[in-house]
BAKOL-470645 format. One record per residue (C-alpha): residue number from 1; residue in one letter; x, y, z. Coordinates in Angstrom, 3 decimals. Last residue first. Layout:
REM residues N
{NUM, A, {X, Y, Z}}
...
END
This chain:
REM residues 358
{358, X, {4.407, 79.258, -16.670}}
{357, X, {5.574, 76.474, -19.011}}
{356, X, {9.316, 76.256, -18.341}}
{355, X, {8.901, 75.621, -14.619}}
{354, X, {5.909, 73.289, -14.932}}
{353, X, {7.669, 69.957, -14.417}}
{352, X, {6.945, 69.388, -10.729}}
{351, X, {3.172, 69.313, -11.113}}
{350, X, {0.242, 71.687, -10.928}}
{349, X, {-2.155, 72.704, -13.686}}
{348, X, {-4.810, 75.145, -12.437}}
{347, X, {-7.626, 74.500, -9.975}}
{346, X, {-11.124, 75.849, -9.501}}
{345, X, {-13.003, 77.179, -6.486}}
{344, X, {-16.273, 79.154, -6.583}}
{343, X, {-19.368, 76.940, -6.423}}
{342, X, {-18.002, 74.208, -4.152}}
{341, X, {-16.392, 76.919, -2.044}}
{340, X, {-19.780, 78.540, -1.405}}
{339, X, {-21.287, 75.275, -0.200}}
{338, X, {-18.222, 74.666, 1.974}}
{337, X, {-18.637, 78.042, 3.670}}
{336, X, {-22.417, 77.871, 4.160}}
{335, X, {-22.568, 74.327, 5.577}}
{334, X, {-25.857, 73.862, 7.448}}
{333, X, {-27.596, 76.261, 5.051}}
{332, X, {-26.668, 73.907, 2.221}}
{331, X, {-29.000, 71.298, 3.716}}
{330, X, {-28.499, 68.142, 5.772}}
{329, X, {-31.100, 65.400, 6.109}}
{328, X, {-28.837, 62.431, 6.847}}
{327, X, {-30.854, 60.269, 4.458}}
{326, X, {-29.626, 62.371, 1.531}}
{325, X, {-26.175, 60.867, 2.049}}
{324, X, {-25.974, 58.686, -1.072}}
{323, X, {-27.436, 61.509, -3.154}}
{322, X, {-24.461, 63.691, -2.285}}
{321, X, {-25.162, 67.261, -1.159}}
{320, X, {-23.897, 66.784, 2.424}}
{319, X, {-20.678, 65.373, 0.958}}
{318, X, {-20.051, 68.483, -1.130}}
{317, X, {-20.564, 68.537, -4.902}}
{316, X, {-18.236, 70.694, -7.017}}
{315, X, {-15.422, 68.918, -5.239}}
{314, X, {-12.431, 69.688, -7.441}}
{313, X, {-13.122, 71.796, -10.499}}
{312, X, {-10.483, 71.654, -13.230}}
{311, X, {-8.651, 74.115, -15.416}}
{310, X, {-6.638, 73.786, -18.625}}
{309, X, {-4.621, 76.794, -19.860}}
{308, X, {-4.928, 77.110, -23.624}}
{307, X, {-5.303, 80.923, -23.370}}
{306, X, {-8.985, 80.676, -24.336}}
{305, X, {-9.324, 77.999, -21.637}}
{304, X, {-8.085, 80.460, -19.018}}
{303, X, {-10.786, 82.915, -20.039}}
{302, X, {-13.415, 80.175, -19.928}}
{301, X, {-12.343, 79.284, -16.398}}
{300, X, {-12.825, 82.932, -15.454}}
{299, X, {-16.353, 83.023, -16.849}}
{298, X, {-17.326, 79.765, -15.152}}
{297, X, {-15.836, 80.827, -11.827}}
{296, X, {-17.417, 84.269, -11.522}}
{295, X, {-17.408, 84.352, -7.708}}
{294, X, {-13.732, 83.436, -7.900}}
{293, X, {-11.423, 81.164, -5.926}}
{292, X, {-8.061, 79.771, -7.022}}
{291, X, {-6.650, 76.313, -6.381}}
{290, X, {-3.168, 74.960, -7.007}}
{289, X, {-3.586, 71.236, -6.490}}
{288, X, {-1.511, 68.575, -4.762}}
{287, X, {0.541, 71.545, -3.690}}
{286, X, {2.881, 69.863, -1.189}}
{285, X, {2.144, 72.693, 1.224}}
{284, X, {4.371, 73.853, 4.092}}
{283, X, {2.907, 75.328, 7.273}}
{282, X, {4.743, 77.406, 9.893}}
{281, X, {2.796, 80.540, 9.036}}
{280, X, {-0.500, 79.698, 7.354}}
{279, X, {-0.610, 78.875, 3.606}}
{278, X, {-3.439, 80.704, 1.856}}
{277, X, {-4.236, 79.878, -1.761}}
{276, X, {-5.047, 82.808, -4.087}}
{275, X, {-8.326, 84.719, -4.069}}
{274, X, {-8.381, 86.152, -7.567}}
{273, X, {-6.990, 89.243, -9.296}}
{272, X, {-5.055, 90.664, -6.354}}
{271, X, {-2.553, 87.803, -6.365}}
{270, X, {-2.734, 86.063, -9.754}}
{269, X, {0.729, 86.342, -11.292}}
{268, X, {2.844, 86.450, -8.133}}
{267, X, {0.825, 83.613, -6.638}}
{266, X, {1.198, 81.505, -9.793}}
{265, X, {4.945, 81.977, -9.755}}
{264, X, {5.092, 81.048, -6.068}}
{263, X, {3.026, 77.915, -6.778}}
{262, X, {5.460, 76.894, -9.531}}
{261, X, {8.425, 77.323, -7.180}}
{260, X, {6.517, 75.309, -4.561}}
{259, X, {5.945, 72.479, -7.017}}
{258, X, {9.645, 72.527, -7.962}}
{257, X, {10.669, 72.260, -4.317}}
{256, X, {8.291, 69.342, -3.832}}
{255, X, {9.721, 67.653, -6.940}}
{254, X, {13.235, 67.733, -5.485}}
{253, X, {11.998, 66.244, -2.212}}
{252, X, {10.098, 63.519, -4.181}}
{251, X, {12.988, 62.198, -6.291}}
{250, X, {13.805, 59.321, -3.924}}
{249, X, {10.079, 58.808, -3.320}}
{248, X, {9.552, 58.459, -7.081}}
{247, X, {12.265, 55.826, -7.297}}
{246, X, {10.787, 53.777, -4.463}}
{245, X, {7.288, 54.405, -5.783}}
{244, X, {8.021, 52.577, -9.034}}
{243, X, {9.309, 49.528, -7.154}}
{242, X, {6.276, 49.580, -4.853}}
{241, X, {4.020, 49.650, -7.922}}
{240, X, {5.835, 46.605, -9.313}}
{239, X, {5.471, 44.825, -5.954}}
{238, X, {1.706, 45.252, -5.980}}
{237, X, {0.307, 46.873, -2.828}}
{236, X, {-1.922, 44.506, -0.860}}
{235, X, {-5.568, 44.849, 0.073}}
{234, X, {-7.495, 41.599, 0.406}}
{233, X, {-9.851, 42.116, 3.343}}
{232, X, {-10.238, 41.082, 6.960}}
{231, X, {-12.497, 38.982, 9.143}}
{230, X, {-10.445, 37.859, 12.154}}
{229, X, {-8.074, 35.067, 13.184}}
{228, X, {-7.413, 33.609, 9.756}}
{227, X, {-4.735, 30.928, 9.932}}
{226, X, {-4.291, 29.629, 6.384}}
{225, X, {-2.157, 32.600, 5.321}}
{224, X, {0.162, 32.219, 8.309}}
{223, X, {0.454, 33.182, 11.988}}
{222, X, {-2.786, 35.174, 11.915}}
{221, X, {-4.278, 36.623, 8.729}}
{220, X, {-7.387, 38.771, 8.806}}
{219, X, {-7.754, 38.410, 5.026}}
{218, X, {-4.409, 40.046, 4.234}}
{217, X, {-4.998, 43.790, 4.838}}
{216, X, {-6.681, 43.051, 8.180}}
{215, X, {-3.597, 41.336, 9.608}}
{214, X, {-1.128, 44.084, 8.778}}
{213, X, {-3.650, 46.669, 10.011}}
{212, X, {-4.106, 44.801, 13.299}}
{211, X, {-0.366, 44.570, 13.936}}
{210, X, {0.060, 48.263, 13.164}}
{209, X, {-2.750, 49.202, 15.546}}
{208, X, {-1.118, 47.210, 18.335}}
{207, X, {2.274, 48.816, 17.704}}
{206, X, {0.859, 52.368, 17.783}}
{205, X, {3.100, 54.874, 15.989}}
{204, X, {0.850, 54.798, 12.926}}
{203, X, {0.897, 55.131, 9.145}}
{202, X, {-1.365, 53.540, 6.534}}
{201, X, {-0.494, 53.252, 2.856}}
{200, X, {-2.079, 53.334, -0.582}}
{199, X, {-1.850, 52.081, -4.142}}
{198, X, {-3.647, 52.175, -7.462}}
{197, X, {-1.906, 52.403, -10.811}}
{196, X, {1.291, 53.999, -12.076}}
{195, X, {2.396, 55.273, -8.650}}
{194, X, {1.734, 58.612, -6.990}}
{193, X, {3.502, 60.936, -4.581}}
{192, X, {1.858, 64.353, -5.002}}
{191, X, {-1.343, 62.514, -5.998}}
{190, X, {-2.405, 62.215, -9.669}}
{189, X, {-1.197, 58.614, -10.062}}
{188, X, {-3.228, 57.310, -7.081}}
{187, X, {-0.668, 56.645, -4.340}}
{186, X, {-3.143, 57.333, -1.555}}
{185, X, {-2.369, 58.210, 2.042}}
{184, X, {-3.465, 57.307, 5.528}}
{183, X, {-2.769, 58.471, 9.057}}
{182, X, {-3.563, 56.732, 12.342}}
{181, X, {-3.654, 58.058, 15.907}}
{180, X, {-3.351, 61.662, 14.752}}
{179, X, {-0.548, 63.312, 12.782}}
{178, X, {2.492, 61.641, 11.199}}
{177, X, {1.215, 61.316, 7.637}}
{176, X, {1.861, 64.974, 6.908}}
{175, X, {5.300, 65.923, 8.147}}
{174, X, {6.328, 67.704, 11.306}}
{173, X, {8.684, 70.568, 10.390}}
{172, X, {6.494, 73.299, 11.872}}
{171, X, {3.449, 71.865, 10.106}}
{170, X, {4.415, 69.955, 6.978}}
{169, X, {3.259, 68.844, 3.535}}
{168, X, {4.940, 65.970, 1.695}}
{167, X, {1.744, 63.911, 1.567}}
{166, X, {-1.106, 66.414, 1.816}}
{165, X, {-3.346, 65.105, -0.953}}
{164, X, {-3.746, 61.561, 0.389}}
{163, X, {-3.004, 62.700, 3.943}}
{162, X, {-6.304, 61.590, 5.481}}
{161, X, {-5.311, 62.014, 9.135}}
{160, X, {-7.334, 59.854, 11.516}}
{159, X, {-8.069, 61.036, 15.050}}
{158, X, {-9.590, 58.972, 17.844}}
{157, X, {-12.002, 60.821, 20.104}}
{156, X, {-11.750, 61.376, 23.861}}
{155, X, {-13.685, 64.659, 23.756}}
{154, X, {-10.841, 66.910, 24.931}}
{153, X, {-8.186, 64.767, 23.236}}
{152, X, {-9.900, 65.031, 19.855}}
{151, X, {-10.324, 68.787, 20.355}}
{150, X, {-6.620, 69.235, 21.175}}
{149, X, {-5.689, 67.122, 18.132}}
{148, X, {-7.862, 69.336, 15.942}}
{147, X, {-6.288, 72.545, 17.237}}
{146, X, {-2.648, 71.542, 16.698}}
{145, X, {-3.742, 69.519, 13.658}}
{144, X, {-4.969, 72.456, 11.570}}
{143, X, {-5.251, 70.486, 8.317}}
{142, X, {-2.153, 69.824, 6.245}}
{141, X, {-2.035, 71.706, 2.917}}
{140, X, {-1.623, 69.699, -0.284}}
{139, X, {-5.017, 70.413, -1.909}}
{138, X, {-6.866, 69.337, 1.234}}
{137, X, {-5.148, 67.579, 4.108}}
{136, X, {-8.284, 65.792, 5.311}}
{135, X, {-9.341, 65.299, 8.942}}
{134, X, {-11.163, 62.104, 9.911}}
{133, X, {-12.484, 62.378, 13.463}}
{132, X, {-13.462, 59.494, 15.718}}
{131, X, {-15.990, 57.863, 18.021}}
{130, X, {-18.847, 60.088, 19.161}}
{129, X, {-21.538, 57.559, 20.170}}
{128, X, {-24.835, 58.405, 18.525}}
{127, X, {-28.341, 59.226, 19.768}}
{126, X, {-27.404, 61.375, 22.774}}
{125, X, {-28.688, 64.596, 21.232}}
{124, X, {-26.375, 66.694, 23.422}}
{123, X, {-23.323, 64.604, 22.524}}
{122, X, {-24.026, 64.879, 18.796}}
{121, X, {-24.486, 68.658, 19.075}}
{120, X, {-21.269, 69.013, 21.099}}
{119, X, {-19.319, 67.164, 18.437}}
{118, X, {-20.831, 69.336, 15.710}}
{117, X, {-19.834, 72.535, 17.559}}
{116, X, {-16.312, 71.211, 18.109}}
{115, X, {-15.932, 70.593, 14.394}}
{114, X, {-17.375, 74.004, 13.538}}
{113, X, {-14.626, 75.634, 15.550}}
{112, X, {-11.940, 73.323, 14.160}}
{111, X, {-12.893, 74.100, 10.516}}
{110, X, {-11.971, 71.254, 8.149}}
{109, X, {-9.664, 72.484, 5.381}}
{108, X, {-10.525, 75.172, 2.814}}
{107, X, {-7.437, 77.114, 4.046}}
{106, X, {-9.085, 80.551, 4.069}}
{105, X, {-12.816, 79.878, 4.488}}
{104, X, {-12.250, 77.100, 7.066}}
{103, X, {-14.668, 74.396, 6.028}}
{102, X, {-17.887, 72.980, 7.491}}
{101, X, {-18.162, 69.624, 9.258}}
{100, X, {-20.103, 66.529, 8.264}}
{99, X, {-21.210, 63.843, 10.684}}
{98, X, {-20.730, 60.445, 9.049}}
{97, X, {-22.821, 57.736, 10.710}}
{96, X, {-21.364, 54.278, 11.286}}
{95, X, {-22.265, 51.093, 9.409}}
{94, X, {-18.644, 50.342, 8.483}}
{93, X, {-19.383, 51.356, 4.894}}
{92, X, {-20.862, 54.608, 6.184}}
{91, X, {-17.504, 55.677, 7.561}}
{90, X, {-15.610, 54.481, 4.476}}
{89, X, {-17.864, 56.568, 2.228}}
{88, X, {-17.203, 59.794, 4.112}}
{87, X, {-13.541, 60.144, 3.163}}
{86, X, {-14.098, 58.203, -0.071}}
{85, X, {-16.404, 60.912, -1.461}}
{84, X, {-13.650, 63.483, -1.957}}
{83, X, {-13.723, 66.524, 0.319}}
{82, X, {-15.756, 69.567, 1.303}}
{81, X, {-18.130, 67.980, 3.842}}
{80, X, {-15.287, 67.554, 6.281}}
{79, X, {-15.273, 64.564, 8.649}}
{78, X, {-16.732, 63.577, 12.025}}
{77, X, {-17.352, 59.908, 12.830}}
{76, X, {-20.460, 59.091, 14.847}}
{75, X, {-20.840, 55.532, 16.097}}
{74, X, {-24.127, 53.641, 16.291}}
{73, X, {-23.050, 51.049, 13.757}}
{72, X, {-19.309, 50.421, 13.899}}
{71, X, {-15.836, 51.954, 14.066}}
{70, X, {-13.479, 49.473, 15.725}}
{69, X, {-10.409, 51.692, 15.457}}
{68, X, {-8.624, 49.072, 13.350}}
{67, X, {-11.621, 48.677, 11.056}}
{66, X, {-11.869, 52.434, 10.486}}
{65, X, {-8.140, 52.691, 9.759}}
{64, X, {-8.322, 49.729, 7.383}}
{63, X, {-11.183, 51.470, 5.577}}
{62, X, {-9.082, 54.635, 5.276}}
{61, X, {-6.217, 52.673, 3.720}}
{60, X, {-8.703, 50.801, 1.554}}
{59, X, {-9.809, 54.148, 0.136}}
{58, X, {-6.197, 55.106, -0.496}}
{57, X, {-5.411, 52.020, -2.564}}
{56, X, {-4.076, 48.448, -2.470}}
{55, X, {-2.202, 48.534, 0.817}}
{54, X, {1.108, 49.627, 2.342}}
{53, X, {1.852, 49.555, 6.062}}
{52, X, {4.081, 52.305, 7.440}}
{51, X, {5.021, 51.997, 11.122}}
{50, X, {7.041, 54.122, 13.537}}
{49, X, {6.109, 57.397, 11.848}}
{48, X, {8.498, 60.169, 10.804}}
{47, X, {7.042, 60.630, 7.325}}
{46, X, {10.270, 59.926, 5.463}}
{45, X, {11.409, 57.115, 7.760}}
{44, X, {8.021, 55.413, 7.660}}
{43, X, {7.967, 55.716, 3.864}}
{42, X, {11.496, 54.306, 3.605}}
{41, X, {10.673, 51.246, 5.697}}
{40, X, {7.420, 50.639, 3.843}}
{39, X, {9.189, 50.980, 0.500}}
{38, X, {11.814, 48.387, 1.407}}
{37, X, {9.094, 46.008, 2.605}}
{36, X, {7.207, 46.383, -0.673}}
{35, X, {10.405, 46.141, -2.742}}
{34, X, {11.097, 42.720, -1.239}}
{33, X, {7.982, 41.179, -2.806}}
{32, X, {4.527, 41.321, -1.221}}
{31, X, {2.892, 40.050, -4.437}}
{30, X, {4.886, 40.170, -7.690}}
{29, X, {7.832, 38.116, -6.488}}
{28, X, {9.130, 37.313, -9.983}}
{27, X, {12.837, 37.895, -9.294}}
{26, X, {13.558, 39.016, -12.850}}
{25, X, {10.363, 40.954, -13.464}}
{24, X, {10.910, 42.745, -10.164}}
{23, X, {14.443, 43.748, -11.226}}
{22, X, {13.109, 44.957, -14.560}}
{21, X, {10.655, 47.236, -12.761}}
{20, X, {13.457, 48.888, -10.775}}
{19, X, {15.629, 49.354, -13.875}}
{18, X, {12.701, 50.850, -15.787}}
{17, X, {12.066, 53.300, -12.947}}
{16, X, {15.677, 54.475, -12.814}}
{15, X, {16.067, 54.775, -16.587}}
{14, X, {12.734, 56.551, -17.014}}
{13, X, {12.945, 59.092, -14.185}}
{12, X, {12.911, 62.286, -16.287}}
{11, X, {10.797, 60.766, -19.058}}
{10, X, {8.438, 59.385, -16.419}}
{9, X, {7.953, 62.834, -14.916}}
{8, X, {7.299, 64.397, -18.283}}
{7, X, {4.737, 61.686, -19.075}}
{6, X, {3.039, 62.138, -15.707}}
{5, X, {2.210, 65.747, -16.581}}
{4, X, {-0.687, 66.737, -14.328}}
{3, X, {-2.900, 69.384, -15.973}}
{2, X, {-0.928, 68.974, -19.191}}
{1, X, {-0.146, 72.081, -21.251}}
END
């Protein structure tokens, strides 16, 4: 059994994907070709955002968000400690200070109560300027944006949704990628919507933000490629990857249903034996990962391995535990929930082609 079966997906979509790639090979517009614009329009329509701007990868998408919001040295940006390194990395890369937040014990996403506590601590110390929040849609489940957005508004903070894992998820019919001031996603092959290489996108309803992002992704471009009005970066989605994503996006609603069928089967099998994933009322998960929790993780993972069921640990090292962030001086006692999760959670195979395997 494959943990994420890209081969099965390609077999299913082979004729459509091959046709799309062949068209790119024929027109030869490999950088910013027509498929890129077509994809951006369809992504914006799917998510429900005014603008979708593609880029080279999900980390660049977050970096573009930080640049657009003017995050800089002296700023505090709040993000979960239980996440992938890129979420915090892009904050530090801009010279700002990441302020880590503990997890909700049920959803594993950023905890709104702890978030507000951290914001108040930064304000009371007066050493940093509270600037923004990056919330992550972990394992396919959107973060608690009703509460997070209220907190951001209360403290006049910008909000970035990291929807790399949550793409396709929803809260009361509102799709991941449409929350906050700016949202980002990754098209890394293992994501719910992934390409066959690196890719990413940024979403926003703000016209000024969209204009900045489009400029920043092409060397700070102004009216043409030799008019550079700001310092930017080189972060464009390849046309071939856009062509692949167009066919995958077309199939995506069908795959989401299949992922949820697989998750329901897992829940029926494992409920009562392990702590199974919790999806709050009104939420819909895209199941980037199906993640169980056990105090005896290593033993349980060994039992699955004996049955030829692969397992994987996501985020065995929290952000506050990373060597790169030792200078911040955090300890495990500052993040008891996330620290426990990093020692207890593990994931099972999850993709849209599992129905005959579980």
